[in-house]
C-alpha positions as CSV (number, residue, x, y, z in Angstrom):
1,X,0.1,-0.2,-0.1
2,X,1.4,3.4,-1.0
3,X,1.9,5.8,2.0
4,X,-0.1,9.1,1.7
5,X,1.9,12.2,1.8
6,X,0.6,15.4,3.4
7,X,-2.6,17.0,1.9
8,X,-3.7,20.5,2.2
9,X,-5.5,19.9,5.5
10,X,-2.4,18.4,7.1
11,X,-0.1,21.2,5.8
12,X,-2.8,23.8,7.2
13,X,-3.0,21.9,10.6
14,X,0.8,22.1,10.8
15,X,1.0,26.0,9.8
16,X,-2.0,26.7,12.5
17,X,-0.2,24.7,15.4
18,X,-2.4,21.5,15.3
19,X,-0.7,18.2,15.5
20,X,-3.2,16.5,13.1
21,X,-5.7,17.4,10.2
22,X,-8.6,15.8,12.3
23,X,-9.2,19.0,13.8
24,X,-11.0,20.2,10.5
25,X,-13.5,17.3,11.1
26,X,-14.5,18.6,14.5
27,X,-14.3,22.1,13.4
28,X,-16.9,21.5,10.6
29,X,-19.3,19.4,12.9
30,X,-19.0,22.3,15.5
31,X,-19.6,25.0,13.0
32,X,-22.6,23.3,11.6
33,X,-24.3,22.2,14.9
34,X,-22.9,24.8,17.2
35,X,-21.9,22.3,19.9
36,X,-19.1,24.2,21.8
37,X,-19.9,27.2,23.9
38,X,-17.7,29.2,26.2
39,X,-17.9,27.8,29.9
40,X,-18.5,24.3,28.8
41,X,-16.9,21.0,30.4
42,X,-15.9,18.8,27.6
43,X,-14.4,15.1,27.5
44,X,-12.3,14.0,24.5
45,X,-12.1,10.2,24.2
46,X,-9.1,9.2,22.0
47,X,-7.6,12.9,22.5
48,X,-4.0,12.0,21.2
49,X,-2.2,13.6,19.5
50,X,-4.1,16.7,20.9
51,X,-5.7,18.7,17.8
52,X,-9.2,18.3,19.2
53,X,-8.1,19.3,22.8
54,X,-6.4,22.5,21.5
55,X,-9.5,23.3,19.3
56,X,-12.0,22.8,22.1
57,X,-10.0,24.6,24.7
58,X,-10.2,27.8,22.4
59,X,-14.0,27.2,22.0
60,X,-14.8,26.8,25.8
61,X,-12.3,29.7,26.9
62,X,-10.9,30.2,30.4
63,X,-13.9,29.5,32.2
64,X,-14.4,26.1,30.5
65,X,-12.9,22.8,31.4
66,X,-11.4,20.1,28.8
67,X,-10.5,16.7,29.7
68,X,-8.9,14.3,27.2
69,X,-8.3,10.5,27.8
70,X,-6.0,8.3,25.6
71,X,-3.7,5.3,26.2
72,X,-1.0,7.4,24.2
73,X,0.4,10.5,26.1
74,X,-0.3,13.8,24.4
75,X,3.1,15.2,23.5
76,X,2.1,18.8,22.7
77,X,1.7,21.8,24.9
78,X,-1.9,22.1,25.6
79,X,-3.6,25.6,26.4
80,X,-5.7,26.1,29.5
81,X,-8.2,24.8,30.3
82,X,-7.2,21.6,28.5
83,X,-5.8,18.6,30.4
84,X,-5.0,15.0,29.1
85,X,-5.1,12.0,31.3
86,X,-3.4,8.7,30.3
87,X,-5.5,5.7,30.3
88,X,-7.8,3.3,28.4
89,X,-11.3,4.4,27.9
90,X,-12.5,0.8,28.5
91,X,-11.4,1.4,32.0
92,X,-12.3,5.2,32.0
93,X,-9.8,6.7,34.5
94,X,-10.8,9.0,37.0
95,X,-11.1,12.7,35.8
96,X,-11.3,16.0,37.8
97,X,-14.7,16.4,36.5
98,X,-17.8,14.2,37.0
99,X,-20.3,15.4,34.4
100,X,-19.8,17.1,31.1
101,X,-21.8,19.2,28.7
102,X,-20.3,17.7,25.6
103,X,-18.5,14.2,24.9
104,X,-16.4,13.7,21.7
105,X,-14.7,10.6,20.3
106,X,-12.3,10.2,17.7
107,X,-11.6,6.8,18.7
108,X,-10.4,4.5,16.0
109,X,-9.3,0.7,16.0
110,X,-5.9,-0.5,14.9
111,X,-7.0,-1.7,11.3
112,X,-6.4,-5.0,9.9
113,X,-7.3,-4.6,6.2
114,X,-10.3,-6.9,6.8
115,X,-13.3,-4.5,6.3
116,X,-15.7,-6.8,8.7
117,X,-13.1,-7.0,11.4
118,X,-12.4,-3.3,11.2
119,X,-16.1,-2.3,11.3
120,X,-16.7,-4.5,14.4
121,X,-13.8,-3.2,16.2
122,X,-14.9,0.5,15.3
123,X,-18.4,-0.5,16.6
124,X,-16.9,-1.8,19.8
125,X,-15.3,1.6,20.4
126,X,-18.5,3.5,19.4
127,X,-20.4,1.5,22.1
128,X,-17.8,2.1,24.7
129,X,-17.8,5.8,23.9
130,X,-21.6,5.9,24.0
131,X,-21.7,4.0,27.4
132,X,-19.2,6.7,28.8
133,X,-21.6,9.5,27.6
134,X,-24.6,7.9,29.2
135,X,-22.8,7.9,32.5
136,X,-20.9,11.2,32.3
137,X,-23.0,13.5,30.1
138,X,-25.3,16.1,31.5
139,X,-29.2,16.1,30.4
140,X,-29.2,18.3,27.4
141,X,-25.7,17.3,26.5
142,X,-24.3,16.6,23.0
143,X,-22.3,13.6,21.8
144,X,-19.9,13.1,18.7
145,X,-18.5,10.0,17.8
146,X,-16.5,8.3,14.9
147,X,-17.6,5.0,13.5
148,X,-16.7,3.1,10.4
149,X,-19.6,2.6,8.2
150,X,-20.7,-1.0,7.9
151,X,-23.4,-3.6,8.4
152,X,-24.3,-2.7,11.9
153,X,-24.3,1.0,11.1
154,X,-28.1,1.2,11.4
155,X,-28.0,-0.6,14.9
156,X,-25.4,2.1,16.2
157,X,-27.8,4.9,15.0
158,X,-30.6,3.3,16.8
159,X,-28.5,2.9,20.0
160,X,-27.7,6.7,19.6
161,X,-31.4,7.4,19.1
162,X,-32.4,5.8,22.3
163,X,-30.4,8.3,24.3
164,X,-30.6,11.6,22.4
165,X,-33.7,13.7,21.1
166,X,-31.9,14.1,17.8
167,X,-29.2,12.4,15.8
168,X,-27.3,13.4,12.9
169,X,-24.9,11.6,10.6
170,X,-22.0,13.5,9.3
171,X,-19.1,13.0,6.9
172,X,-16.8,16.1,7.3
173,X,-14.9,17.4,4.1
174,X,-11.7,16.9,5.9
175,X,-12.3,13.1,6.0
176,X,-10.4,11.5,3.1
177,X,-12.7,10.4,0.4
178,X,-11.9,6.8,0.5
179,X,-12.3,6.7,4.2
180,X,-15.2,4.6,5.7
181,X,-15.2,6.9,8.8
182,X,-18.5,8.9,9.6
183,X,-19.4,10.7,12.5
184,X,-22.4,10.1,14.6
185,X,-23.9,13.0,16.7
186,X,-26.6,12.8,19.5
187,X,-28.1,16.2,20.4
188,X,-29.8,16.9,23.6
189,X,-29.3,13.9,25.9
190,X,-32.6,12.6,27.4
């Protein structure tokens, strides 16, 4: 398989001080749905390398709180009020905040090349993130989660709809065209 070189999103991210191009996926979702506001508490699952944390910190401002969780250490300097906690979301480590206004997840499995296996691994991560959102998200809060499209996608949407008043499916322009990733968004937690 050929390795991809940096594209325009990657070059832009580097020039703007973000460690990864994924920031523009969240930026588009936020711009279209107006999820992030000053003063909010936000939980970022799978936060490494830190682009989403940096973006969210800028949106919630100094009165907000941002906590990221990842097995990998975030190696970039994070602006206040962002903080990264090392740990596996499957065992959800303690965080300094009990409940959040928004939970976001860009978790992705290590892919095998087998579409069915990769889709099932992505579905498992989606369900883990949704479980955390059900436990830690305030009533009326929002949830954003990456998932690979596959045979169980409809089931994942139904699981999301059971917890939120409104659901959206989004494929941001910054997602690579060949990618099977898509974002499910839950608005207004019941």
